[in-house]
KETI-596733 format. One record per residue: residue number from 0; y, z, x of N, C-alpha, C in turn. Coordinates in steps of 0.1 Angstrom, whole numbers. Layout:
PT    k  n.north   n.up  n.east  ca.north  ca.up  ca.east  c.north   c.up  c.east
PT  NUM        Y      Z       X         Y      Z        X        Y      Z       X
...
This chain:
PT    k  n.north   n.up  n.east  ca.north  ca.up  ca.east  c.north   c.up  c.east
PT    0       75    -41     223        73    -37      209       75    -22     207
PT    1       82    -18     197        84     -4      194       76      0     182
PT    2       69     11     183        61     16      172       67     29     167
PT    3       69     30     154        75     43      149       71     45     134
PT    4       73     57     130        72     60      116       87     62     110
PT    5       89     56      99       102     57       92      106     71      89
PT    6      118     75      90       122     89       87      117     94      74
PT    7      117     85      63       113     89       50       98     93      50
PT    8       90     86      58        76     89       59       74    102      65
PT    9       81    104      76        80    117       83       85    129      75
PT   10       96    127      67       101    138       59       91    141      48
PT   11       85    131      42        75    133       31       62    139      36
PT   12       59    138      49        46    142       55       49    150      68
PT   13       55    162      67        60    168       79       49    172      89
PT   14       36    173      85        26    177       94       20    165     102
PT   15       25    153      99        20    141      106       20    142     121
PT   16        9    139     127         8    137      142        1    124     144
PT   17        7    115     152         1    102      155       -1    101     170
PT   18      -12     94     173       -15     91      187      -16     76     189
PT   19       -9     71     199        -9     57      202      -14     53     216
PT   20      -23     43     217       -28     38      229      -26     23     230
PT   21      -21     18     241       -20      4      243      -29      0     255
PT   22      -36    -11     254       -45    -15      265      -46    -30     266
PT   23      -46    -35     278       -47    -49      281      -60    -51     289
PT   24      -67    -62     286       -79    -65      294      -92    -62     286
PT   25      -90    -61     273      -102    -59      264     -110    -72     263
PT   26     -123    -71     264      -132    -82      262     -143    -79     253
PT   27     -150    -89     247      -161    -86      237     -175    -84     243
PT   28     -176    -83     257      -189    -83      263     -193    -70     269
PT   29     -187    -59     264      -190    -45      269     -201    -39     260
PT   30     -211    -33     266      -222    -26      258     -217    -12     255
PT   31     -217     -9     242      -212      4      238     -222     12     229
PT   32     -234      6     228      -244     12      219     -246     27     222
PT   33     -248     31     235      -250     45      238     -239     54     234
PT   34     -226     49     237      -215     57      234     -213     58     218
PT   35     -215     47     211      -214     47      197     -224     57     191
PT   36     -236     57     197      -247     66      192     -243     81     194
PT   37     -236     83     206      -232     97      209     -222    102     198
PT   38     -212     94     196      -202     99      186     -207     99     172
PT   39     -216     90     169      -222     90      155     -231    103     154
PT   40     -237    107     165      -245    119      164     -236    131     162
PT   41     -224    131     167      -215    143      165     -211    143     150
PT   42     -209    131     144      -205    131      130     -217    135     121
PT   43     -229    131     125      -241    134      118     -243    149     117
PT   44     -241    156     129      -242    170      129     -232    177     120
PT   45     -220    172     120      -210    178      111     -213    176      96
PT   46     -218    164      93      -221    160       79     -233    168      74
PT   47     -241    173      83      -253    181       79     -248    194      73
PT   48     -236    198      76      -230    211       70     -223    209      57
PT   49     -221    196      53      -215    193       40     -208    180      41
PT   50     -205    175      29      -199    161       28     -185    161      34
PT   51     -181    149      37      -168    147       44     -156    151      35
PT   52     -158    152      22      -147    155       12     -143    170      15
PT   53     -151    178      21      -147    191       24     -141    193      38
PT   54     -140    183      46      -134    184       59     -119    186      58
PT   55     -113    195      65       -98    196       64      -90    184      68
PT   56      -96    175      77       -89    163       80      -88    154      68
PT   57      -99    153      61      -100    144       49      -92    150      37
PT   58      -93    163      35       -85    170       25      -70    167      26
PT   59      -66    168      39       -51    165       41      -47    151      37
PT   60      -56    141      40       -52    128       36      -53    126      21
PT   61      -63    133      15       -64    132        0      -51    138      -6
PT   62      -46    149      -1       -33    154       -6      -22    144      -5
PT   63      -21    138       7       -11    128       10      -11    117       0
PT   64      -23    111      -2       -25    100      -11      -21    104     -25
PT   65      -25    116     -29       -21    121      -43       -6    122     -44
PT   66        1    127     -33        15    128      -34       22    115     -34
PT   67       15    104     -29        21     91      -30       17     84     -43
PT   68       11     91     -52         7     85      -65       -6     76     -64
PT   69      -14     78     -54       -26     71      -53      -38     80     -56
PT   70      -46     76     -66       -58     85      -69      -67     86     -56
PT   71      -68     98     -50       -75     99      -37      -90     96     -37
PT   72      -96     96     -49      -110     92      -49     -112     77     -51
PT   73     -101     70     -54      -101     55      -55      -96     49     -42
PT   74      -85     54     -37       -80     50      -24      -82     61     -14
PT   75      -90     58      -4       -94     68        6      -88     63      20
PT   76      -85     73      28       -82     69       42      -94     63      49
PT   77      -91     55      59      -102     48       65     -113     57      71
PT   78     -109     68      76      -119     78       81     -129     82      71
PT   79     -123     86      59      -132     90       48     -141     79      44
PT   80     -136     67      43      -145     55       39     -156     53      49
PT   81     -153     54      62      -163     53       72     -174     64      71
PT   82     -169     76      69      -178     87       68     -187     86      56
PT   83     -182     82      45      -190     80       33     -201     69      35
PT   84     -197     58      41      -206     47       44     -217     52      54
PT   85     -213     59      64      -222     64       74     -232     74      68
PT   86     -227     83      60      -236     93       53     -246     86      44
PT   87     -242     75      38      -251     68       29     -261     59      36
PT   88     -256     52      47      -264     42       53     -270     46      66
PT   89     -264     57      72      -269     62       85     -264     54      97
PT   90     -256     44      95      -250     36      106     -238     28     100
PT   91     -231     22     109      -220     13      105     -222     -1     110
PT   92     -217    -11     103      -219    -25      107     -212    -27     121
PT   93     -217    -36     129      -211    -39      142     -202    -50     141
PT   94     -190    -49     147      -179    -59      145     -175    -65     159
PT   95     -171    -56     168      -166    -59      181     -168    -46     189
PT   96     -171    -47     202      -174    -34      209     -163    -24     208
PT   97     -150    -28     210      -140    -18      209     -138    -13     195
PT   98     -139    -21     185      -138    -17      171     -150     -7     168
PT   99     -162    -11     172      -173     -2      170     -171     11     176
PT  100     -166     12     189      -164     24      195     -153     32     188
PT  101     -142     26     184      -131     33      177     -136     38     164
PT  102     -144     31     157      -150     35      144     -159     48     146
PT  103     -167     48     157      -175     59      160     -167     71     163
PT  104     -156     70     171      -148     81      174     -141     86     162
PT  105     -137     77     153      -131     81      140     -141     89     132
PT  106     -153     85     132      -164     93      125     -164    108     131
PT  107     -164    108     144      -166    121      151     -154    131     149
PT  108     -142    125     148      -130    133      147     -126    134     132
PT  109     -131    125     123      -127    124      109     -112    121     108
PT  110     -107    113     117       -93    109      118      -93     94     117
PT  111      -84     88     109       -83     73      108      -78     67     122
PT  112      -85     57     126       -81     50      139      -80     35     136
PT  113      -68     30     137       -65     16      136      -65      9     149
PT  114      -71     -3     150       -71    -11      162      -65    -25     159
PT  115      -54    -28     165       -47    -41      162      -45    -49     174
PT  116      -46    -62     172       -43    -73      182      -28    -74     184
PT  117      -23    -70     195        -9    -70      197       -2    -84     196
PT  118      -10    -94     200        -4   -107      200       -2   -112     185
PT  119       -8   -105     176        -6   -109      162        5   -101     154
PT  120       12    -93     162        23    -85      157       36    -91     161
PT  121       45    -93     152        58   -100      155       69    -89     156
PT  122       75    -87     168        85    -77      169       80    -63     168
PT  123       89    -54     163        85    -40      162       75    -37     151
PT  124       68    -26     152        59    -22      141       63     -9     136
PT  125       65     -8     123        70      5      117       60      8     105
PT  126       58     21     104        50     27       93       61     31      83
PT  127       63     23      72        74     25       63       71     20      49
PT  128       79     24      39        77     19       26       79      4      25
PT  129       70     -3      18        71    -17       16       83    -20       7
PT  130       89    -32       9        99    -37        0       93    -45     -12
PT  131       81    -49     -11        74    -58      -20       75    -72     -16
PT  132       82    -75      -5        82    -89        0       73    -92      11
PT  133       66    -81      16        57    -83       28       45    -91      24
PT  134       39    -97      34        27   -105       31       16    -98      39
PT  135        5    -96      32        -7    -89       37      -19    -99      36
PT  136      -26   -101      47       -38   -109       47      -50   -101      47
PT  137      -59   -102      38       -71    -94       37      -81    -99      48
PT  138      -92    -92      50      -102    -96       60     -109   -109      56
PT  139     -109   -112      43      -115   -124       38     -105   -136      38
PT  140      -92   -133      42       -82   -144       42      -73   -145      30
PT  141      -75   -137      20       -67   -138        8      -53   -131      12
PT  142      -43   -135       4       -29   -130        7      -25   -121      -5
PT  143      -20   -109      -1       -15   -100      -11       -1    -96      -8
PT  144        6    -90     -18        19    -84      -15       19    -69     -19
PT  145       21    -60      -9        21    -46      -12       31    -43     -23
PT  146       28    -32     -30        38    -28      -41       50    -22     -34
PT  147       62    -24     -40        74    -17      -35       72     -2     -33
PT  148       76      3     -22        74     18      -20       61     22     -14
PT  149       51     13     -14        38     16       -8       40     17       7
PT  150       34     27      13        35     28       28       26     18      35
PT  151       32     11      44        24      1       51       28      1      66
PT  152       20     -6      75        24     -9       88       31    -23      87
PT  153       43    -24      90        51    -36       88       57    -41     101
PT  154       56    -54     104        63    -58      116       76    -65     114
PT  155       82    -70     124        96    -75      123       97    -88     115
PT  156       85    -95     113        85   -107      105       82   -104      90
PT  157       81    -92      86        78    -88       73       63    -90      69
PT  158       55    -89      79        40    -90       76       35    -76      76
PT  159       27    -73      66        21    -60       64        7    -60      71
PT  160        5    -50      80        -7    -50       88      -17    -39      82
PT  161      -13    -33      71       -21    -23       64      -17    -23      50
PT  162      -26    -17      41       -23    -14       27      -25      1      26
PT  163      -16      6      18       -17     21       14      -19     29      27
PT  164      -10     27      37       -10     34       49      -23     33      57
PT  165      -32     43      56       -44     43       63      -56     39      55
PT  166      -54     32      44       -65     29       35      -72     16      40
PT  167      -65      6      44       -71     -7       47      -62    -14      57
PT  168      -69    -20      68       -62    -28       78      -61    -43      73
PT  169      -53    -50      80       -51    -64       77      -61    -73      85
PT  170      -65    -84      80       -73    -93       87      -65   -101      97
PT  171      -52   -101      95       -43   -109      103      -43   -104     118
PT  172      -43    -91     120       -42    -85      133      -55    -78     137
PT  173      -66    -81     130       -79    -76      133      -83    -81     147
PT  174      -90    -72     154       -95    -76      167     -106    -86     166
PT  175     -106    -96     174      -116   -107      174     -120   -109     189
PT  176     -129   -118     191      -135   -121      205     -124   -125     214
PT  177     -113   -132     209      -103   -137      218      -92   -126     221
PT  178      -93   -115     215       -83   -104      216      -84    -98     231
PT  179      -72    -97     237       -72    -91      250      -63    -78     251
PT  180      -52    -78     243       -43    -67      243      -43    -60     229
PT  181      -45    -47     229       -46    -40      217      -37    -28     216
PT  182      -34    -24     203       -27    -12      200      -36     -4     191
PT  183      -39      9     196       -47     18      188      -39     29     183
PT  184      -40     32     170       -32     42      164      -41     52     156
PT  185      -40     64     159       -47     75      152      -37     84     145
PT  186      -39     87     132       -29     95      125      -36    106     118
PT  187      -31    118     118       -37    130      111      -26    139     105
PT  188      -30    146      95       -21    155       88      -25    169      87
PT  189      -37    172      91       -43    186       89      -37    196      99
PT  190      -40    208      97       -33    219      104      -35    218     119
PT  191      -47    214     124       -49    214      138      -47    200     144
PT  192      -40    191     137       -37    177      142      -31    177     155
PT  193      -22    187     158       -15    188      171      -24    190     182
PT  194      -36    195     180       -47    196      191      -56    185     190
PT  195      -60    181     178       -71    171      176      -67    157     180
PT  196      -54    153     177       -50    139      180      -49    137     195
PT  197      -43    146     203       -44    144      217      -58    144     223
PT  198      -67    152     217       -81    152      222      -87    138     219
PT  199      -84    133     207       -90    120      204      -84    109     214
PT  200      -71    110     217       -65    100      226      -72    102     240
PT  201      -74    114     244       -81    116      257      -95    110     257
PT  202     -102    111     246      -115    106      245     -115     91     246
PT  203     -106     84     238      -105     70      239     -101     65     252
PT  204      -91     72     259       -87     68      272      -98     68     282
PT  205     -107     78     281      -118     79      290     -128     68     287
PT  206     -131     65     274      -140     55      270     -136     41     274
PT  207     -123     38     273      -118     25      277     -118     23     292
PT  208     -116     34     299      -116     33      314     -131     31     319
PT  209     -140     38     312      -154     36      316     -160     23     312
PT  210     -157     18     300      -163      6      294     -157     -6     299
PT  211     -143     -6     299      -136    -19      302     -129    -18     315
PT  212     -129     -7     322      -122     -5      334     -107     -9     333
PT  213     -101     -5     322       -87     -8      320      -79      5     319
PT  214      -67      5     323       -58     16      321      -51     15     307
PT  215      -48     27     301       -42     27      288      -28     34     290
PT  216      -19     31     281        -6     38      280       -6     45     267
PT  217       -5     58     267        -6     65      255        6     74     252
PT  218        7     78     240        18     88      236       13     95     223
PT  219       18    107     221        16    114      209       29    115     202
PT  220       30    110     190        42    110      182       43    121     172
PT  221       54    128     172        57    139      163       71    137     157
PT  222       75    146     149        89    146      144       99    146     155
PT  223       96    153     166       105    154      177      105    142     186
PT  224       94    134     186        92    122      194       86    112     185
PT  225       94    105     176        88     97      165       85     83     169
PT  226       88     78     181        87     64      184       82     63     198
PT  227       76     51     201        72     48      215       73     33     217
PT  228       77     29     229        77     15      233       64     11     239
PT  229       58      0     233        45     -4      236       46    -17     245
PT  230       40    -17     257        41    -29      265       34    -40     258
PT  231       39    -53     259        33    -64      252       22    -70     260
């Protein structure tokens, strides 16, 4: 499987830096409470200085959403949504150890992190404008069709694995207890994304090695290196 951002997406968002990790051997029986608490604590410390809306990472996504014609206080990137919920509730719901860990790392870095089940992706995966023919399955199982021109994660079969880029993931490729092979994608647009995304990848690589004893294959994607081949 090849993962990449369409040229039009990159040209419209020249500061985009993406980090990609692939891992095989994920299981649902790993204890992550201590690590989740660690990263949540980092987010809590940062939020003590002000709401997430002031973070440069979040402001950059708000500008991008506005440029795409999406009201940024109605449609938020996944990291902002997580931070808002965490600031309100003091914790996040638990779903799966890997998803819980990635959500906590997303909180700490204020960067959206998507986790997808590779076996539920058909062919290559591209971040590209939708044609309007793609099928998106919500977490509750409902079927939607993204608007033409809306940026989505789309596979070779025309299935959308996200809505409004980093706003919402699909239930179709969501990690479940039977998931073994995953693709993790972190995307950022702020000025220090070139430093922060590699640091986030290093963090997740270490956490996967410690918790699951699995090796990861990772890459940082930029305008100069916009695609990566992901082992299936």
